[in-house]
N, C-alpha and C positions, 0 to 999 in steps of 0.2 A: 260722574264715574267715567273714566276713560274707556276707549274701545278695548284696550288690553285687559283692563279690569273686568269689563263685561264678558269678554271671551273666557277669562279665567273662571268667573262665576258660572258661566254656562257649562264649562268643562267639569267643574266640581258637581254641579247639579246632575249632569248627564251620568257621571260616575255613581252618584247616590241612587239615581233611578235604576241603574244597571245592577247595583248591589243589593237592592231591596225588592222583595217580591210583594210587599204590602205597603201601599202608599196612600195616605189619606190627605185630602185637600180640604182645609177648613177655613173658617172666618172667625177670628177672635177680636175683631175690631170692637171698640167700645168697652173692652175690659180695662179696668184701672190697673195701675202698676202692681198693686198688691195681689189682685186676683190673677193677673198674668203670671206672677211669680209662683203662686199656688199651683196653677196649671202646669207650669214648667217643672216644679218639684214633683208633682204627681206623675207627670210623664216620665221623668227621670227614674222614679221608683218603679214604674211599670216597664222599664227598659224600652222606652219610646223616644226616638230622637225627634226634636221639634225645631223647625227653622222658618222664620219669616222670609218670604221670597218676593221678588218682583215678578209679576205675571208674565211680562214679555220674555224675561230670561228663562223662566220655567217652561214657557211654551217652546222656546227655541231648544231647550234641553230635551223636551219630549220629542220634538221633531228629530233631533240628532240620535235619540235612543233607538235601540233595536226592538223595543217593546211596542205592541200595538195598543195605543191609548184610546183609540176610537174617538168618541165625542168628548172625552175628558177635558181637553183644552178649552172647550166652550164654557166651562165653569170658572175660568180664570178672569174674574172681574172683581173689582174692589180689593180689599185687603186679603192676602192669602198667606196662610201658614201651612206648611207641609209637615206631616207626621210620618215617620218611618218606623216599622216594627217587624220583628221576627214572627210574631204571632198575629194571624190575620184579624182576629177580633179584639185584640188588646186596645187599640185606639178607640174603637167603637164603645167598648165598655167604659173607658176613661171619659169619653165625651158624655155618655149617658149619665154616668155617676156625677160628673162635674156639673151637669145641667140641673141637678137637684137643688143647687145653690145659686145658679146663674143662668141667664138665657143663652149664653154662648159657651163654648164654641158651636158654630153651626157647621154641619157637614155639607160641603159643596159637592164632593165626589170622592171616589176611592178606586184604587186599582189593587185587587186582591188576587194573587196567583193567576194572572192572565184574564180575570173577569173585571169588567168596569161597572161601577155603581154610580149613578148620578142623582144628586138631590138629598136633602136632609131627611126625606121620608124613607130612605133606605137604611137609616140608622139601626132600627130594630132587626132588620134582616142581617145586618153585619154583626150585631151583637150575638146572634144565634149561630154564626158560622163556627164550626168546630175546628180546633187546631189539629195539626197533624198528629200530635201526641194523644189528644182526646180520641181521635178516630182510631188510632192504633190500639189504644186501650179498650175501646168498644169491640173491635175485631177480635182481639185476644180473648176478651171475656166471652164473646159468642163462640169462639172456637173451643174454649175450655169447657163450656157448659155441657155439650154432648159427651165429651170424654169423661167428665165427672160422673154423669149419669151412668155410663157404661161401667165404670169402676165400682160405683156403689151397688149397681145391680149384680155385678160379679161377686162382690163381697157378700152381699146378702144371699145371693144364690148359692155361693159356696157353703155358707152356713147351713142352708136347707139341704143341700146334697150330702154334706157330712152327717147331718141329723138323720137323713133317710138311710144312709149306709150303716150308721150306728144301730138304728132300729132293726134293720134287716139282719145285721150280724147277731144282735141279741136274740132274735126270734129263732135263728138257726141253732144257737147254742143251747 
């Protein structure tokens, strides 16, 4: 690979890092071609971009990036595959689901919305991360709950008040 080609790859990687808030660094070494194809297909269906990268080029792209990757470059050893996703927990769910059939991919580390996770032991924590849409749904549900209680109380209370007024008017008559 020439110096120009390396510079081009570093630029492209830096752009990918800048454009993605959720970045997973994994190891898929040892997977045969068929299993790797299955993983790529599953990633495509889950709207996850996957790319095999050279560690040195990814490290240079991380250094060139505006993001604070903290200790994440320390995991760049051996074979490295990067997964990019709009949803923070999608790659973690994909990895966990895929590992029901295979030992890989292993999670080396992840960068999720400014937070850094290092090590395969973080996989369960990453699976449990809620997406922006899930959090908004929960908040809307919580906000609607008291309003629904007030409306139902007013409806039932209105019926009671109407009943009392009716009873009083009948007594007067």
